[in-house]
C-alpha positions as CSV (number, residue, x, y, z in Angstrom):
1,M,-0.1,-0.2,-0.2
2,L,1.5,3.6,-0.8
3,H,2.2,6.3,1.9
4,A,-1.2,8.0,2.7
5,S,0.6,11.2,1.8
6,L,2.0,10.4,-1.5
7,F,-1.3,8.7,-2.5
8,I,-2.9,11.6,-2.2
9,F,-0.7,13.2,-4.2
10,L,-1.1,10.8,-7.0
11,C,-4.8,10.9,-6.8
12,I,-4.3,14.8,-6.9
13,F,-1.9,14.5,-10.0
14,A,-3.8,12.0,-12.1
15,A,-7.0,13.9,-11.4
16,K,-5.2,17.6,-13.1
17,M,-3.6,15.0,-16.2
18,N,-8.4,13.9,-16.3
19,T,-6.5,10.7,-17.8
20,P,-6.7,6.8,-16.1
21,I,-3.3,6.1,-15.6
22,Y,-1.2,2.1,-14.6
23,I,1.3,3.2,-11.9
24,I,3.8,0.9,-11.3
25,E,6.2,1.0,-7.7
26,E,9.6,0.5,-8.7
27,A,10.2,-0.4,-4.5
28,R,7.8,-3.3,-5.4
29,L,9.0,-4.1,-8.6
30,R,12.4,-4.5,-7.3
31,R,11.6,-6.6,-4.1
32,N,9.7,-8.8,-6.9
33,L,12.8,-8.9,-9.3
34,S,15.3,-9.5,-5.8
35,L,12.8,-12.4,-4.6
36,I,12.8,-14.2,-8.2
37,A,16.7,-13.6,-8.4
38,D,17.2,-15.1,-5.4
39,V,15.2,-18.7,-6.3
40,A,17.8,-18.6,-9.5
41,R,20.3,-18.4,-7.1
42,R,19.4,-21.0,-4.4
43,A,18.0,-23.5,-6.8
44,D,20.2,-23.1,-9.4
45,V,18.1,-22.5,-11.8
46,E,17.4,-19.7,-14.7
47,I,14.2,-17.9,-14.1
48,I,13.2,-15.7,-17.5
49,L,11.0,-12.6,-17.8
50,A,7.7,-14.0,-20.1
51,F,6.7,-10.8,-22.5
52,K,3.1,-11.8,-22.5
53,A,2.8,-11.2,-19.2
54,F,4.9,-7.8,-19.2
55,A,6.7,-6.0,-21.7
56,L,6.8,-2.6,-20.5
57,W,10.2,-2.1,-22.4
58,K,10.9,0.9,-20.6
59,T,11.5,-0.7,-16.8
60,F,13.8,-3.0,-18.8
61,P,17.5,-1.3,-17.6
62,I,15.8,-2.5,-14.2
63,F,15.1,-6.0,-15.1
64,R,18.6,-6.4,-16.1
65,E,20.1,-6.3,-12.7
66,Y,18.3,-9.0,-12.2
67,I,18.2,-11.4,-15.0
68,R,19.5,-12.3,-18.1
69,S,16.9,-13.1,-20.8
70,T,13.3,-13.6,-21.5
71,T,11.2,-15.4,-23.5
72,A,8.4,-14.5,-27.2
73,S,5.9,-16.3,-28.5
74,S,5.9,-14.0,-32.0
75,L,8.7,-12.3,-33.9
76,A,7.0,-8.5,-32.4
77,E,8.5,-9.9,-28.8
78,A,11.5,-11.7,-29.8
79,R,12.6,-8.3,-31.8
80,L,11.6,-6.9,-28.2
81,A,13.8,-9.1,-26.6
82,V,17.1,-8.3,-29.1
83,E,16.5,-4.6,-29.8
84,Q,15.2,-3.5,-26.2
85,F,16.4,-6.2,-23.4
86,G,19.6,-6.9,-24.9
87,A,19.6,-10.6,-25.2
88,K,18.3,-13.7,-27.4
89,A,14.9,-14.8,-26.5
90,H,13.9,-18.1,-25.5
91,T,11.0,-18.2,-28.0
92,Y,7.9,-20.4,-28.6
93,S,5.1,-20.4,-30.7
94,P,2.1,-22.4,-31.7
95,A,2.6,-21.8,-35.1
96,Y,5.3,-20.3,-36.7
97,T,4.9,-18.9,-40.2
98,D,7.0,-19.2,-43.1
99,G,7.6,-15.5,-43.5
100,E,8.6,-14.6,-40.4
101,F,10.4,-17.8,-39.9
102,D,14.1,-17.1,-40.3
103,A,13.9,-13.5,-38.6
104,I,12.4,-15.4,-35.2
105,V,15.6,-17.5,-35.6
106,D,17.7,-14.9,-35.6
107,C,16.6,-13.1,-32.5
108,S,16.1,-16.5,-30.7
109,S,19.3,-18.0,-28.3
110,H,16.1,-21.3,-27.5
111,L,13.9,-22.3,-30.0
112,T,10.9,-24.3,-29.3
113,F,8.7,-26.3,-31.5
114,N,5.0,-27.0,-30.6
115,S,4.7,-29.7,-33.2
116,L,6.5,-32.7,-34.5
117,S,5.3,-31.6,-37.9
118,Q,6.4,-27.6,-37.5
119,Y,9.7,-29.8,-36.0
120,Q,10.2,-31.6,-39.4
121,R,9.7,-28.8,-41.6
122,L,11.0,-26.5,-40.3
123,H,14.4,-27.3,-38.0
124,E,16.4,-27.5,-41.0
125,R,16.4,-23.8,-41.8
126,V,17.8,-23.1,-37.9
127,G,21.2,-24.4,-39.1
128,G,22.7,-24.5,-35.5
129,R,21.7,-20.6,-34.4
130,A,19.5,-21.8,-31.7
131,S,19.3,-24.8,-29.5
132,I,15.8,-26.6,-30.7
133,G,13.2,-27.6,-28.0
134,L,10.0,-29.5,-28.0
135,R,7.0,-28.6,-26.5
136,V,5.3,-31.7,-24.8
137,N,2.0,-32.3,-22.9
138,P,2.1,-34.3,-20.0
139,E,-1.7,-34.5,-20.0
140,Y,-2.2,-33.0,-16.5
141,S,-2.6,-29.7,-15.2
142,E,-4.5,-28.3,-12.3
143,V,-5.7,-24.5,-14.1
144,G,-9.4,-24.9,-13.0
145,T,-10.4,-22.2,-16.1
146,L,-10.4,-24.2,-18.9
147,L,-9.7,-20.8,-20.6
148,Y,-6.1,-20.7,-19.4
149,N,-5.7,-25.1,-19.4
150,P,-3.4,-25.8,-21.4
151,C,-3.6,-29.7,-21.2
152,A,-7.3,-29.6,-21.7
153,P,-8.6,-32.2,-23.5
154,G,-8.2,-31.2,-27.4
155,T,-5.2,-28.8,-26.6
156,R,-3.7,-27.0,-29.2
157,F,-0.1,-27.2,-27.3
158,G,2.1,-29.8,-27.2
159,V,3.1,-33.3,-28.2
160,T,2.0,-36.1,-26.2
161,A,4.7,-38.7,-25.0
162,N,2.9,-41.6,-27.0
163,K,3.6,-39.8,-30.0
164,L,7.1,-39.4,-29.9
165,P,9.6,-42.1,-31.0
166,A,12.3,-43.6,-28.6
167,Q,15.0,-42.1,-30.0
168,L,14.6,-38.1,-31.0
169,P,16.2,-36.3,-33.4
170,A,19.9,-35.4,-32.8
171,D,18.9,-31.6,-33.2
172,I,16.1,-31.8,-30.4
173,E,18.1,-30.4,-26.8
174,G,15.3,-29.5,-24.5
175,F,11.4,-30.4,-24.0
176,H,9.3,-27.3,-22.9
177,C,6.2,-27.9,-20.5
178,H,3.9,-25.4,-19.4
179,C,0.9,-26.3,-17.1
180,H,0.2,-23.4,-14.8
181,C,-1.7,-20.3,-14.3
182,E,-0.9,-18.6,-11.3
183,S,0.2,-21.6,-8.8
184,G,1.8,-22.3,-5.7
185,A,4.7,-24.6,-5.5
186,D,2.4,-27.9,-4.6
187,V,1.2,-27.8,-7.6
188,L,4.5,-27.9,-9.6
189,E,5.3,-31.2,-7.0
190,R,2.2,-32.6,-8.1
191,T,2.9,-31.5,-11.6
192,L,6.3,-33.0,-11.8
193,V,5.1,-36.8,-11.1
194,H,3.4,-36.6,-14.5
195,I,5.7,-34.6,-16.0
196,E,8.5,-37.3,-15.2
197,E,6.6,-40.5,-15.5
198,K,5.5,-39.7,-19.0
199,F,8.8,-38.2,-20.5
200,A,12.0,-38.7,-17.9
201,R,12.7,-41.6,-20.3
202,W,14.0,-38.6,-23.0
203,F,15.7,-36.7,-20.3
204,P,19.2,-38.5,-21.0
205,Q,19.0,-37.7,-24.6
206,L,18.4,-33.4,-23.8
207,K,20.5,-30.5,-22.3
208,W,17.6,-28.3,-21.0
209,L,13.9,-28.5,-19.3
210,N,11.5,-25.2,-19.6
211,L,8.9,-25.5,-17.0
212,G,7.1,-22.8,-18.4
213,G,5.1,-20.4,-16.4
214,G,2.3,-19.9,-14.2
215,H,4.8,-20.3,-11.1
216,L,3.1,-16.9,-8.9
217,M,6.6,-17.5,-6.3
218,T,6.2,-13.6,-5.5
219,R,2.5,-14.1,-3.8
220,R,2.5,-13.6,0.0
221,D,1.5,-17.3,0.6
222,Y,3.7,-19.1,-2.0
223,D,5.9,-21.2,-0.3
224,V,9.0,-20.4,-1.8
225,D,11.7,-22.8,0.5
226,H,9.4,-25.5,-0.9
227,L,9.8,-24.4,-4.6
228,I,13.6,-24.5,-4.0
229,N,14.0,-27.9,-2.3
230,I,11.7,-29.4,-5.6
231,L,14.2,-27.7,-8.1
232,K,16.7,-29.2,-6.3
233,G,15.1,-32.4,-6.2
234,L,14.7,-32.4,-10.0
235,H,18.7,-31.3,-10.0
236,S,19.6,-34.1,-8.2
237,R,17.6,-36.9,-10.7
238,Y,19.3,-35.3,-13.6
239,P,22.0,-32.9,-13.3
240,W,22.6,-33.0,-16.8
241,L,19.9,-30.7,-17.1
242,K,19.6,-27.0,-17.4
243,I,16.3,-25.9,-16.2
244,I,14.8,-22.9,-17.0
245,L,11.0,-21.1,-15.5
246,E,9.5,-18.6,-17.5
247,P,7.0,-16.9,-15.3
248,G,5.0,-13.8,-16.0
249,S,2.6,-13.0,-13.5
250,A,5.1,-13.1,-10.6
251,F,7.8,-10.5,-11.9
252,A,4.7,-7.6,-11.7
253,W,2.9,-9.2,-9.3
254,Q,0.8,-6.4,-6.9
255,T,3.4,-3.8,-8.3
256,G,0.7,-1.1,-8.9
257,P,-2.7,0.4,-9.5
258,L,-4.6,1.5,-12.0
259,V,-6.6,5.1,-11.4
260,S,-9.5,5.4,-13.1
261,H,-12.6,8.2,-12.5
262,V,-16.1,8.6,-11.7
263,V,-17.7,9.8,-15.0
264,D,-21.1,9.1,-14.0
265,V,-23.6,7.3,-12.1
266,V,-26.3,5.9,-13.8
267,E,-29.7,3.9,-11.8
268,D,-31.5,1.2,-13.3
269,K,-34.2,-0.9,-11.0
270,G,-32.6,-0.1,-8.4
271,I,-28.7,-0.9,-9.2
272,K,-26.4,1.8,-9.3
273,T,-23.6,1.6,-12.0
274,A,-20.3,4.2,-11.6
275,I,-19.6,4.8,-15.1
276,L,-15.4,5.1,-15.3
277,D,-12.8,6.5,-17.5
278,V,-11.9,2.8,-18.1
279,S,-13.1,-0.2,-19.5
280,F,-12.8,-3.7,-18.5
281,T,-13.1,-5.3,-22.2
282,C,-10.5,-2.2,-23.1
283,H,-8.1,-2.5,-20.1
284,M,-8.9,-5.6,-18.0
285,P,-9.9,-7.8,-20.2
286,D,-8.9,-11.4,-17.7
287,C,-11.9,-9.6,-15.6
288,L,-14.1,-10.5,-17.6
289,E,-12.5,-13.7,-19.1
290,M,-11.2,-15.5,-15.9
291,P,-13.4,-13.9,-14.5
292,Y,-12.8,-13.0,-11.7
293,Y,-13.6,-9.6,-9.3
294,P,-10.0,-6.7,-9.5
295,D,-9.8,-5.5,-5.8
296,V,-10.7,-1.9,-5.5
297,R,-9.0,0.5,-2.7
298,G,-11.2,1.3,0.0
299,A,-14.4,-1.0,-1.3
300,E,-15.7,-4.2,-0.4
301,H,-17.1,-6.7,-3.0
302,I,-20.1,-8.2,-1.8
303,E,-22.3,-11.2,-4.1
304,P,-25.5,-9.8,-5.2
305,A,-28.5,-11.1,-4.1
306,S,-32.2,-11.7,-4.8
307,G,-35.2,-9.3,-3.5
308,D,-36.6,-5.4,-4.4
309,C,-33.2,-4.3,-3.3
310,P,-30.5,-6.0,-5.6
311,P,-27.6,-5.4,-3.6
312,C,-29.0,-6.5,-0.2
313,G,-32.4,-8.7,-0.9
314,Q,-34.5,-6.4,1.6
315,P,-38.0,-6.4,0.6
316,S,-39.1,-2.2,-0.9
317,G,-40.8,-1.6,2.8
318,L,-37.6,-1.9,4.4
319,H,-35.2,-0.3,1.6
320,G,-35.7,3.7,2.9
321,D,-33.3,1.7,5.9
322,C,-31.2,0.2,3.2
323,P,-27.5,-0.1,4.6
324,H,-26.1,-0.6,0.5
325,T,-26.6,3.2,-0.7
326,A,-22.9,3.2,-1.0
327,V,-23.4,-0.2,-3.5
328,Y,-22.2,0.4,-7.0
329,R,-22.2,-2.0,-9.8
330,L,-18.3,-0.5,-11.6
331,G,-19.2,0.1,-15.8
332,G,-16.4,0.4,-18.5
333,N,-17.4,3.4,-20.8
334,S,-17.3,1.6,-24.0
335,C,-20.6,0.2,-25.8
336,L,-20.6,-3.5,-25.2
337,S,-23.4,-4.1,-22.9
338,G,-21.1,-6.3,-20.8
339,D,-18.3,-4.0,-20.1
340,F,-19.1,-3.9,-16.0
341,M,-18.6,-5.7,-12.8
342,G,-20.3,-5.7,-9.2
343,N,-21.0,-5.1,-6.8
344,W,-18.8,-3.1,-5.0
345,K,-19.6,-1.4,-1.3
346,F,-18.0,2.2,-0.4
347,D,-17.9,3.5,2.8
348,H,-19.7,6.6,0.6
349,E,-21.6,8.0,-2.4
350,L,-19.4,8.4,-5.4
351,Q,-19.2,11.5,-6.6
352,V,-18.5,12.8,-10.1
353,G,-14.4,13.2,-10.9
354,E,-13.5,11.1,-7.8
355,E,-10.4,8.5,-8.4
356,V,-11.7,4.7,-8.0
357,I,-8.2,2.7,-7.2
358,F,-7.4,-1.4,-8.9
359,E,-5.2,-2.5,-7.6
360,D,-2.4,-4.9,-8.8
361,M,-3.3,-3.9,-12.6
362,I,0.0,-3.9,-14.2
363,H,0.4,-8.1,-14.9
364,Y,-1.7,-9.1,-17.8
365,T,-3.3,-5.5,-18.7
366,T,-0.9,-3.1,-20.3
367,V,0.1,-6.1,-22.9
368,K,-3.5,-6.8,-23.5
369,T,-5.1,-3.6,-24.0
370,N,-7.1,-2.5,-26.9
371,M,-8.8,0.7,-28.4
372,F,-12.5,-0.4,-29.5
373,N,-14.6,2.1,-29.3
374,G,-11.5,4.3,-29.8
375,I,-11.0,4.3,-26.5
376,M,-7.1,5.4,-25.4
377,H,-5.2,3.3,-23.5
378,P,-4.9,4.7,-19.7
379,A,-1.2,6.4,-19.1
380,I,1.5,4.8,-17.8
381,G,3.4,5.6,-15.0
382,M,6.6,5.0,-12.6
383,L,6.7,5.5,-9.3
384,H,10.0,5.9,-8.4
385,E,12.2,5.0,-5.2
386,D,12.6,8.8,-4.3
387,G,8.6,9.0,-5.0
388,K,9.2,11.1,-8.2
389,L,6.5,9.7,-10.8
390,E,7.9,9.5,-14.3
391,I,4.9,9.0,-17.2
392,L,6.6,6.4,-19.1
393,R,3.6,6.4,-21.9
394,E,0.9,8.9,-23.1
395,F,-1.4,8.1,-25.8
396,G,-4.2,9.8,-27.9
397,Y,-5.9,10.0,-31.2
398,E,-2.9,9.3,-33.6
399,D,-2.0,6.3,-31.7
400,Y,-5.5,4.8,-32.5
401,R,-5.9,6.5,-36.5
402,D,-2.5,4.6,-37.1
403,R,-3.4,1.3,-36.0
404,M,-5.7,1.4,-39.2
405,D,-2.7,2.2,-41.4
């Protein structure tokens, strides 16, 4: 949580900007990076940044103090690794396109194929410029939301053990296995049982094993020591394998909020909606996709109830004494009917112009924002450790227009 006086300053600053803003807090980012670097050192593994969750390249000078590599899933991300991070990427894509493949190889230190058919068509074009890997599917994942489960039946990701030849092609040097989403160390422990049961017979033919992302080691209740012990145990069983983890959320977890403003308050059928200058579908899509309720500073999320008053469920005769006069559904400012979430209880009635602060809105947001309806991206700022707020980027009409060129 920000210091109270500093938070007030940021609210005033955001109000003067008259625009929503993501604020990355350098101190929190460095805390996460320090923890991740310590895990890598103690467990003797490499932990790299997955751009799919966080790709704000103006923060890369800070990242380079703690890590050496990144992971990409497209030519644009691979170029970002080389041109802005300063190191070739560990690259994986579900399907490499013919026209981009050679450029992707040029930007990659490791290149993982999703299927044996893609490997067979393209591996000779790698020409020794990158270490080749194959994504494998252990057919086990504890990810509860189907949208995020990479091992669900019928998945398009990875090769199952029954499709692999007993002797791998000579140029396949690694396996890549991604099964997690914001998971704990205990999930990795159980998943490894399945990975080793199905694929350990090929490990003597490999040089590296990439355990993918979803290892949320910077979450407060994550058992970091258990993770380190698990990875040390894996090393002891296969000492020749280099172990790689590529979390995304863990790097930017709890590193800053999205500051929005109330533009209007409307009411229908007893439901009050505070319309904001941000959009769930444009700026916080995971809230609708996963779905999940974000934390809102100074407010309590409550489940809706049946009755004449939707928030409290009381009959209309008691509604005059309803304790939920400050309960609001939060609505985005796009024309999508479902661009809303609710209900949140505030300690006061919301007024036009005041701030509504969404916590933990840096990972999987800035990389997913879109300009549906011509709605601008929020500005992006970094709150430095010395208390100064640097605006990294603002957006305007030209950004929307040029996307249509």
